Every structure is written in structure tokens, then in C-alpha cells.
N, C-alpha and C positions, 0 to 999 in steps of 0.2 A: 697731222697736226701742225698748225701755225702757232705763232706767238699770240698769247691771248693779252690782249690791251688791258685787260683787269689783273695780269700778272697771274692769275688762276682760273681755275673752274670751277671752285669749290665755292657754291652759294652756302653759306652756314647760317643764315637769318634771315626771318620775315617780319616784317613791322606793321602793325595795325595801329594807326593814330583813331584815337576814339574820344567823344566826348565826356562820356564818364568811365573813369579807369577802375574804378571799385565794382561796377557792373560788369565790365568786360573781363575781368579777373572772376568774378562767380562764374560767368559763362564759361571760361577757358579752363576753370576748374574742372567744373562738371564734366566737358568734353574730354579732357584728359585724365581725368581720375586721380587728381592732385588736390592736396590743401590749398585753400585760397590764398595764393600769393600776397605780399603786401608790397607798396608800392615806396620809392624814395623819390625825392626830389632833388635834382640837376642844381649844381652851385651856381652862385652868382656869377655875373659877368667877368670878375677878375680872375676865378676858377675856371669858367667854361670857354671865356674866351670867343666867344660866338660870333662869327662874321657871317651875314647873310646878304647876298648880292652885293658883296662888296662894302657893307656897312656894318659897323659892331652894333650888337643889338644885345639888351637885357634880358633876352627871353630865356624862361626857365619852364621844365618838363616836369610830371610825374612819370615816372618810369618804372616796368616792371620786366625782368627777363624770366622766360620759361624755359628750361633746356627739357628737349624730347630727344627719343632716340635718334632722330634725323636733324633737322634744323631746329634752331634756336627761335623762339616767338618772344616779340618785342611788342609791349603795349606801351604807347605815349599819349599822355593827356597834355596837350600844350597849353601855356598861359595865353593872353591875350597881345603879347609882343610880339614884333613881328619876327616870323620863321617861316622855313618851308614848310613844317608842319602845321602851322596856325593856319598858312594859306590854303593847303590841304584841306584842313577841317572845315573850313569855311564853306568849301564846295560840298564835302561829302566826308561819310565815316569810312574806313576800309584800309587796305594794304598800301601803304604809302612807300615802301622801299624792299627792296632784297639786299643783302650785305655780303661783302667778302672782305677776308683778312688779306693785308698786305705789309710785306716786309719793307718796303721803300716807297711812302707814300709820295715824296716828291717826285720820284722815277715816274711812277705809274700816273700821277695826274700830268706831267709833264706829255707824257705819251697819249694819254686821252684827250688832252687839249690839242695837240698836232691832227687827230683823228675827227675833231669837231666836237668834243665832248667836254663843256666848260664846267667849271666848279658853281655850285649855287649857293652851299653852306659849308662852312668849317668851324670845328671846336675841340674842347678838349674834355677827356672823360671827366666825369667826377668820382666814381667810385675805386678808380683804378689809374694807374699811369697810361696814357696813350691819346690818341685824337681820331678823328673822324672826318670824312669829307663827303658829302653829296654832290653826284655828278647828274649833270642834266642829260639823261640817257630817255626821257620820256618820249621825245619825239620820233625816236626810232624805237626803243623798246616798249613804251606804254607803261612804262614804270620807272622809278626812280633806281638808281643803284648806289650804294653806300660802301664805302672804302674805310676799313677799321686798320689802324695801325698801334700796335700794343708795345710799350716799352719793357713789358716785362709778362713772362708766359700767363697766359689766362687758365688757371685750375680748373680741371674738368671732374666736378663733383662724382663721386663712385655712385654706379646706380643700384639702388637699395631693391632688394626682389621684394616683390608685393605680396601679402599675405592675404586670407580671404577677409580680414578685419580693416583693410586697407580701403580707402575709394578705389572704384574700378573705372577704366574708360568707359564712357557711354556707347561707344562702337566697337568695344572690344580690343580695341588698339590704340594707342597713344603715338603712332608713327605716321607723320604727314609724308606722302609718297611722290604728290604731284604740285605743281601751281600752273595754270592754264591761262593763256591771253588770247582775247579775242581781237583780231587785226583786220584791216581792209585789204592789206596786200602780204600775202604769207611770205612771200619769197623775199621782200624787203625787208620784213621784221627778222626773218631766219638770217640773214645775210648780217644784221647789226648782231645779233645774239651769238650768232658764230665767231665773229670777229673778237666780241669781246672776251668771250670765253675760250678762244683758240681750239675750236673743234670744227670737225668737218660737218657741212650740211648734211641732215640725215635724208632719208627717202622721203618724197612727199608722199600723203597717202590719202584715199578719197573715201566717201561715205561708202560703205557696201551694199550690198543688194538688199532691199526693203525686205525681202522674204526672210532674210538671215536677221537683220537688224532689228526689226518690228519696233521700230521706234514709236513712242506715244508722248506726245507732247501737249500739255495742259489738258488731256483727255482725248486728244485726237490723234490718230496714225499720221504720221508725216513722213516723208523720205530724207528728211533731216539733212539735205545736202551741204558738204563743207570739205574743204580741204584741210587736213592735219598734217603736224609734224613733231616729233618728240625728240627733244634734246636731253640726254642722259647726261648727268653731272654725279660727282661722289654722293651728294646727299639725297638731292631730289631731283626729279624728272620735271623738265620744263615743256608743256604743251602749247603750240601755237596752233590757233583755227580760225581758218577763214570761212565764214559762213558762205551758203549758198543762196539760190533765190527761194527755197522752200521755209515752211514756218519751222522754227528752232529756238532754243532758248538763246543759242548764240546770236542768230540774227535779231532776236529781240534785244537782246544786250546792246548790240552795234548801233540799232535804228534809236534806242532810249537812253543810251548812257555813253554810246560812242567806244572807242577803243579803249582797252585795259583789262586787267585782271577779272576773270569770269569766275573762276574755283579753285578750290584746293581738294584735294583728294586723300582717301583714306582707302586701304584695301581691307575688306571686312570678311568674315564668314557669316552665314545664313542672313544674307542680305535682307529677304523678307522680315525676319525678325529687327534688324536694324532700321528699316524704314517703319515699322509699326511704331517703335520707340519714339524716335523724330516726331511721326505725325501725332502721336499722344501729346507731344511738348508743343504742337502748335506750328510743326515745320512741314508743309506738305510736298508732296512730289512734283516738281515742274516737268522734267524729262526723263524717261528711263527707254533703255533698249539693250540691244546685245551690241558685244563688239563688231566691227566692221568684217571680221574674219570668224564670227561665232566661237570664239574661245572663251568669252565671258560675258558678262555684263555690268549696266552702271545704272545709276540712279541719281539726279541732280536733285538735292533737297532744297528748299526755300529758308535758309538758315540766316538771312541777310537781317531780320529783325534785331538779332543778338550777336551774331560773329560779323554781320558788314561784308560778307562774302558768300557765295554757293557754296554748299559741303556736296561734293561728290563720293558716293560711294560706288567700289569697284570689287567685284566679285569675279575670280576665275572659276570656270567650270573644272570639276574634276576630269583628269585624263582617263 
């Protein structure tokens, strides 16, 4: 275990930047089995004190925070003023950053700066006392990292047991278990992530025997060659994927969208039933197959129209 440049390995938030926060709130409410959350507007510049690329900006955002059993999901709809979220949205909707808490923002930003990670944007919270900083980890990690510093403890709302009358998660679970990133150079990306999180580099894996994996990509069998690496953090697993030269959803992503976040994952039961539920809602299967070691199976669903990311279903076989 080495010193984490972020000061922690606990990724506790994933943020989606969207054009229509009402539509996104409806979609995530259905997915997670919750009442549709309401958004709030961040404060004016006097409150938010946003500085983007070294220049103060009056940018304001509509925000929603959704707590799940693992990470918090944040939804942001930015206005037209300069900000990292607005620049991101001018290119795409989707996952803009992951976040961690820090007890000493200045210390961590100085350490990150010494290691080549500059600050993109800073600001103050609106609904509580604290501040944030977006760090330019995109070149190395293919997504942004946000530091959150709170001046007061953040209360964790108690988990209310679900009843039969309550909304139910679409997939039978509301626990997000994995976020995956497609990269050109697995070893370089792994080095960056491990340094930021202060963890040892995990074992690099390769695609399994096609007789075991039985991968089908867009209706056609494929070897789906790739190198994989899984980094376990306290709340969520990070998967890095370097596609090989055979057809796959990862290779397609790299060729059409470039490096970046490819999917989020949920462990489910009765996968065929869950696939049918999603297909009925207009989300077709992109790729499916068995784990490289034959201990389970997966299916990538094309949920990008509403969630702006692929949702992966994971199911372990019974022992």
C-alpha cells in the first residue's frame, strides 16, 4: 500500500452531466426504484465563488443527489456560463467525474499538482458548508476526479426498508457495483489509478477461451479479445479494459468515442428476466457472454438513450 495522491481510495460519488435533469431524474427513479427526486439551483457567484481555468464565472447548475447503498449518484444540468460541466455537455452527455472526500483540500491539491494533476475548477457548496475542486485527471484516467471538503459532517439518511407498496428497483437491485473505463494502454492507466488511490496494481487478465466465454457481439460470435484489470475500492470496483483486435463493444467504443467510461454494472439474479425487462423498454443487448473463468455471465445493454452510459448486468452462477 502506497500513499494515495487523493488521500483516500474511497470513491463515493459518480456524476452525470445531462441536458434535461427532469428526464434524467425520471429515468434514475425508475432504475433505482425511488420517488422522482427534485433538483435545486446552485447559488450565485457570491455564494458559489466558482473559478474555472483561473477565471471567476457566474455559472449555476441544477443539481440532484441520489444516495444508493454504494456510491452517491449526482445529476447536473449546467447553464450556458463557462464551466467544466458546460464544456463537457457541449460535447456529450454522460459521466463527467467521480468524487472523493478529503479532510485537507490544500494539502491534496498541492500533492496532486506536484504529480502533474492541475486544478480545473473550484467552488463552494450551496446547500451545506464546504468546497470542491475538479482535478485534471482526464489525460491519465480518462475521466475527471473531484475532491470534496466539508466543514461539517454530512448526515447519512437512514435506510428505510422497502415495502410491497414502495417503488421497486427495475433490476431487482439499487446497488451500483462497478464502473468501467476503456483505454488504449492498460498499464499506463493502471499506474495512474493505483497512484491516485494508493493501491497495488492488480493482476492483468485476458479474455478466456472462447469455448468458455461464448461471447456474442451484435448478434455475431466473437473472441472479444481484451486485457482487463479490476481495482477494488471500498464502495465500487473500477474495471480497466484494453480492447484487442477482434470485434467487441469495447473496441467499438474506442474507435467511435475514444477512451473513456464504457459502462456501469449491477449484479442481478435471473439475468434473462432482467434482459427481457430492459429490451421491452427499448434497451437492446449489445454484447453478452460468460466470465473469462466461467463462473458467471454478463450482458451489456444499450441504455445510452436515457442513462448516457451502457448498463452491464452481471450474474454469478450458483456454486
